[in-house]
Backbone as ProteinMPNN parsed JSONL, in Angstrom:
{"seq_chain_A": "XXXXXXXXXXXXXXXXXXXXXXXXXXXXXXXXXXXXXXXXXXXXXXXXXXXXXXXXXXXXXXXXXXXXXXXXXXXXXXXXXXXXXXX", "coords_chain_A": {"N_chain_A": [[138.102, 328.632, -71.553], [137.04, 325.161, -71.735], [134.791, 323.316, -69.555], [135.893, 320.811, -68.765], [138.645, 321.132, -69.3], [139.2, 323.217, -67.527], [138.716, 321.903, -65.099], [140.807, 320.086, -65.167], [143.004, 321.804, -65.016], [142.63, 322.856, -62.469], [143.052, 320.689, -60.876], [141.089, 318.829, -60.324], [140.46, 316.844, -62.129], [142.537, 314.334, -63.664], [145.409, 315.453, -65.327], [146.329, 314.128, -67.56], [144.725, 311.842, -68.343], [142.131, 312.457, -67.624], [140.735, 311.327, -65.528], [138.881, 311.348, -62.436], [140.382, 313.003, -59.758], [140.252, 314.263, -57.264], [139.287, 316.694, -54.799], [139.371, 320.206, -55.64], [142.597, 321.608, -55.98], [144.038, 323.63, -57.029], [146.105, 323.408, -58.861], [147.408, 321.537, -61.69], [147.204, 317.939, -61.619], [148.226, 314.465, -61.607], [146.558, 311.293, -61.941], [146.823, 308.254, -59.979], [147.561, 306.137, -61.695], [148.586, 307.424, -64.058], [150.604, 308.951, -62.912], [152.389, 306.996, -61.956], [153.107, 305.845, -64.367], [154.411, 307.97, -65.575], [156.665, 308.262, -63.92], [157.907, 305.789, -64.39], [158.501, 306.058, -67.136], [160.279, 308.215, -67.054], [162.401, 307.083, -65.571], [163.161, 305.047, -67.33], [164.06, 306.53, -69.528], [166.228, 307.839, -68.313], [167.866, 305.647, -67.754], [168.511, 304.756, -70.36], [169.956, 306.977, -71.232], [172.152, 306.84, -69.503], [173.305, 304.413, -70.348], [174.056, 305.095, -72.955], [175.901, 307.144, -72.387], [177.878, 305.708, -71.001], [178.754, 304.033, -73.044], [180.087, 305.799, -74.683], [182.378, 306.444, -73.316], [185.875, 306.868, -73.113], [188.408, 304.461, -73.751], [191.449, 303.357, -72.333], [194.822, 302.07, -72.358], [195.922, 299.783, -69.922], [198.612, 300.507, -67.779], [200.081, 298.428, -66.728], [199.341, 295.85, -67.828], [198.396, 296.303, -70.371], [195.791, 295.943, -71.186], [192.732, 297.156, -72.54], [190.824, 299.509, -70.875], [188.049, 301.291, -69.536], [188.486, 304.715, -68.745], [187.357, 305.652, -66.325], [187.211, 303.332, -64.856], [189.761, 302.467, -64.392], [191.265, 302.547, -61.964], [189.906, 300.66, -60.432], [190.348, 298.382, -61.998], [193.161, 298.103, -61.809], [193.411, 297.654, -59.078], [191.884, 295.265, -58.768], [192.911, 293.429, -60.728], [195.662, 293.539, -60.522], [196.332, 293.776, -57.904], [197.12, 296.143, -56.835], [197.194, 299.641, -55.819], [194.922, 301.929, -57.097], [194.921, 304.891, -59.226]], "CA_chain_A": [[138.304, 327.206, -71.736], [135.878, 324.342, -71.426], [134.671, 322.846, -68.169], [136.827, 319.714, -68.507], [139.992, 321.704, -69.256], [139.309, 323.953, -66.269], [138.827, 320.938, -63.995], [142.164, 319.538, -65.229], [143.911, 322.847, -64.527], [142.427, 323.067, -61.031], [143.421, 319.479, -60.154], [139.939, 317.97, -60.034], [140.634, 315.72, -63.042], [143.916, 314.046, -64.056], [145.785, 316.271, -66.477], [146.665, 313.291, -68.71], [143.66, 310.959, -68.82], [140.832, 313.012, -67.3], [140.103, 310.606, -64.423], [138.648, 312.155, -61.236], [141.507, 312.905, -58.827], [139.811, 314.673, -55.939], [138.829, 318.076, -54.699], [140.209, 321.222, -56.266], [143.788, 321.987, -55.226], [144.556, 324.848, -57.629], [147.16, 323.13, -59.839], [147.187, 320.258, -62.367], [147.749, 316.738, -60.981], [148.025, 313.194, -62.301], [145.993, 310.225, -61.133], [147.836, 307.282, -59.553], [148.032, 305.381, -62.866], [149.409, 308.281, -64.924], [151.789, 309.349, -62.146], [153.313, 305.861, -61.952], [153.588, 305.689, -65.737], [155.356, 309.064, -65.812], [157.893, 307.925, -63.197], [158.524, 304.674, -65.119], [159.035, 306.602, -68.373], [161.437, 309.033, -66.703], [163.492, 306.181, -65.195], [163.587, 304.355, -68.536], [164.838, 307.505, -70.286], [167.48, 308.05, -67.594], [168.68, 304.446, -67.939], [169.041, 304.751, -71.724], [170.981, 308.018, -71.29], [173.332, 306.309, -68.814], [173.904, 303.407, -71.22], [174.709, 305.81, -74.053], [177.054, 307.855, -71.842], [178.901, 304.704, -70.72], [179.27, 303.527, -74.31], [180.959, 306.82, -75.269], [183.566, 306.671, -72.515], [187.127, 306.522, -73.765], [189.187, 303.388, -73.151], [192.898, 303.518, -72.403], [195.551, 300.847, -72.026], [196.443, 299.654, -68.564], [200.066, 300.612, -67.823], [200.713, 297.171, -66.304], [199.102, 294.683, -68.689], [198.031, 296.728, -71.722], [194.369, 295.711, -71.459], [191.974, 298.398, -72.689], [189.865, 299.681, -69.793], [187.499, 302.648, -69.487], [189.257, 305.579, -67.848], [186.742, 305.733, -65.004], [187.37, 302.078, -64.145], [191.165, 302.064, -64.352], [191.718, 302.28, -60.596], [189.312, 299.376, -60.03], [191.051, 297.332, -62.735], [194.497, 297.93, -61.22], [193.209, 297.042, -57.764], [191.375, 293.901, -58.872], [193.72, 292.556, -61.576], [197.095, 293.593, -60.2], [196.513, 293.856, -56.462], [197.738, 297.438, -56.498], [196.337, 300.772, -55.494], [194.667, 302.723, -58.299], [195.268, 306.315, -59.25]], "C_chain_A": [[137.015, 326.47, -71.402], [135.904, 323.87, -69.984], [135.691, 321.759, -67.845], [138.251, 320.242, -68.397], [140.2, 322.477, -67.959], [139.474, 322.998, -65.086], [140.208, 320.275, -63.985], [143.171, 320.545, -64.672], [143.803, 323.048, -63.021], [142.713, 321.814, -60.203], [142.267, 318.586, -59.767], [140.023, 316.698, -60.879], [142.116, 315.565, -63.38], [144.249, 314.837, -65.321], [146.124, 315.44, -67.71], [145.485, 312.489, -69.233], [142.258, 311.469, -68.494], [140.09, 312.296, -66.189], [139.944, 311.537, -63.22], [139.77, 311.918, -60.241], [141.078, 313.257, -57.409], [139.333, 316.108, -55.96], [139.849, 319.025, -55.295], [141.392, 321.589, -55.367], [144.445, 323.23, -55.822], [145.672, 324.644, -58.632], [146.905, 321.76, -60.466], [147.871, 319.104, -61.641], [147.529, 315.547, -61.892], [147.335, 312.224, -61.366], [147.11, 309.239, -60.787], [148.413, 306.547, -60.766], [148.965, 306.213, -63.739], [150.678, 308.733, -64.206], [152.827, 308.243, -62.132], [153.914, 305.659, -63.334], [154.629, 306.752, -66.053], [156.698, 308.775, -65.135], [158.637, 306.808, -63.927], [159.182, 305.184, -66.396], [160.289, 307.42, -68.113], [162.632, 308.153, -66.335], [164.038, 305.438, -66.41], [164.454, 305.272, -69.396], [166.196, 307.726, -69.641], [168.415, 306.844, -67.787], [169.286, 304.417, -69.34], [170.109, 305.831, -71.904], [172.269, 307.545, -70.621], [174.052, 305.272, -69.676], [174.656, 304.082, -72.359], [175.967, 306.528, -73.564], [178.2, 306.878, -71.549], [179.537, 304.171, -72.0], [180.246, 304.51, -74.939], [182.254, 307.026, -74.495], [184.804, 306.108, -73.209], [187.849, 305.408, -73.002], [190.671, 303.688, -73.347], [193.556, 302.209, -72.008], [196.033, 300.901, -70.591], [197.964, 299.725, -68.637], [200.777, 299.306, -67.444], [200.558, 296.05, -67.32], [198.708, 295.044, -70.119], [196.575, 296.499, -72.089], [193.652, 297.054, -71.566], [190.849, 298.436, -71.66], [189.338, 301.107, -69.87], [188.252, 303.453, -68.435], [188.682, 305.603, -66.433], [186.915, 304.459, -64.193], [188.815, 301.619, -63.994], [191.627, 301.726, -62.937], [191.145, 300.958, -60.081], [190.018, 298.211, -60.723], [192.413, 297.047, -62.101], [194.384, 297.242, -59.861], [192.844, 295.57, -57.883], [192.319, 292.963, -59.63], [195.173, 292.482, -61.122], [197.374, 293.718, -58.706], [197.15, 295.153, -55.985], [196.7, 298.478, -56.132], [196.177, 301.6, -56.752], [195.048, 304.164, -58.127], [194.4, 307.115, -58.32]], "O_chain_A": [[136.055, 327.036, -70.878], [136.908, 324.008, -69.286], [136.292, 321.777, -66.77], [138.989, 319.844, -67.496], [141.271, 322.396, -67.356], [140.272, 323.249, -64.184], [140.726, 319.94, -62.919], [144.087, 320.17, -63.939], [144.794, 323.377, -62.369], [142.631, 321.852, -58.975], [142.44, 317.672, -58.962], [139.698, 315.609, -60.406], [142.862, 316.544, -63.382], [143.459, 314.879, -66.265], [146.201, 315.99, -68.809], [145.257, 312.451, -70.442], [141.283, 310.955, -69.043], [138.931, 312.614, -65.922], [140.776, 312.418, -63.006], [140.082, 310.773, -59.911], [141.504, 312.608, -56.454], [139.015, 316.661, -57.013], [141.027, 318.696, -55.437], [141.232, 321.845, -54.174], [145.318, 323.826, -55.191], [146.152, 325.62, -59.209], [146.26, 320.911, -59.852], [148.972, 319.258, -61.112], [146.741, 315.61, -62.836], [147.493, 312.307, -60.148], [148.233, 309.39, -61.268], [149.626, 306.356, -60.851], [150.035, 305.738, -64.119], [151.723, 308.88, -64.839], [154.019, 308.512, -62.28], [155.096, 305.339, -63.46], [155.621, 306.47, -66.724], [157.752, 309.021, -65.722], [159.858, 306.868, -64.07], [160.304, 304.787, -66.711], [161.258, 307.33, -68.867], [163.757, 308.442, -66.741], [165.245, 305.221, -66.511], [165.472, 304.836, -69.935], [167.209, 307.795, -70.337], [169.621, 307.017, -67.963], [170.462, 304.086, -69.491], [171.068, 305.628, -72.648], [173.361, 307.82, -71.119], [175.282, 305.257, -69.725], [175.772, 303.681, -72.69], [176.988, 306.523, -74.251], [179.361, 307.187, -71.818], [180.735, 303.889, -72.028], [181.15, 304.093, -75.663], [183.148, 307.721, -74.978], [184.778, 305.031, -73.803], [187.896, 305.41, -71.772], [191.087, 304.202, -74.386], [192.926, 301.345, -71.399], [196.493, 301.938, -70.112], [198.559, 299.06, -69.486], [201.939, 299.105, -67.797], [201.531, 295.369, -67.643], [198.69, 294.174, -70.99], [196.163, 296.831, -73.2], [193.92, 297.975, -70.794], [190.03, 297.521, -71.581], [190.074, 302.027, -70.222], [188.608, 302.939, -67.375], [189.43, 305.577, -65.455], [186.783, 304.488, -62.97], [189.069, 300.511, -63.523], [192.309, 300.721, -62.735], [191.829, 300.22, -59.372], [190.259, 297.173, -60.106], [192.774, 295.89, -61.882], [195.172, 296.353, -59.54], [193.413, 294.724, -57.193], [192.508, 291.819, -59.217], [195.836, 291.464, -61.322], [198.533, 293.761, -58.293], [197.654, 295.238, -54.865], [195.496, 298.221, -56.138], [197.162, 301.941, -57.408], [195.441, 304.607, -57.048], [194.56, 308.331, -58.219]]}, "name": "protein", "num_of_chains": 1, "seq": "XXXXXXXXXXXXXXXXXXXXXXXXXXXXXXXXXXXXXXXXXXXXXXXXXXXXXXXXXXXXXXXXXXXXXXXXXXXXXXXXXXXXXXX"}
């Protein structure tokens, strides 16, 4: 490999942008900017997956009032709307 690629592999340069990170540590690292961007991207992806998963949840009718409520929130609905104890 080339010198720059080797320095990225050894952790001297950021593995994404090539910025100087520090002394050799023996494994690839990210600089502060790329590390923060990676965390932000991961959280954004996780949030979109959660939104999609929530949208797919099945709704059922409340046994008391007939309102359609997501199955996972039925006990909260019964507690809040009817003053009862959920399942």
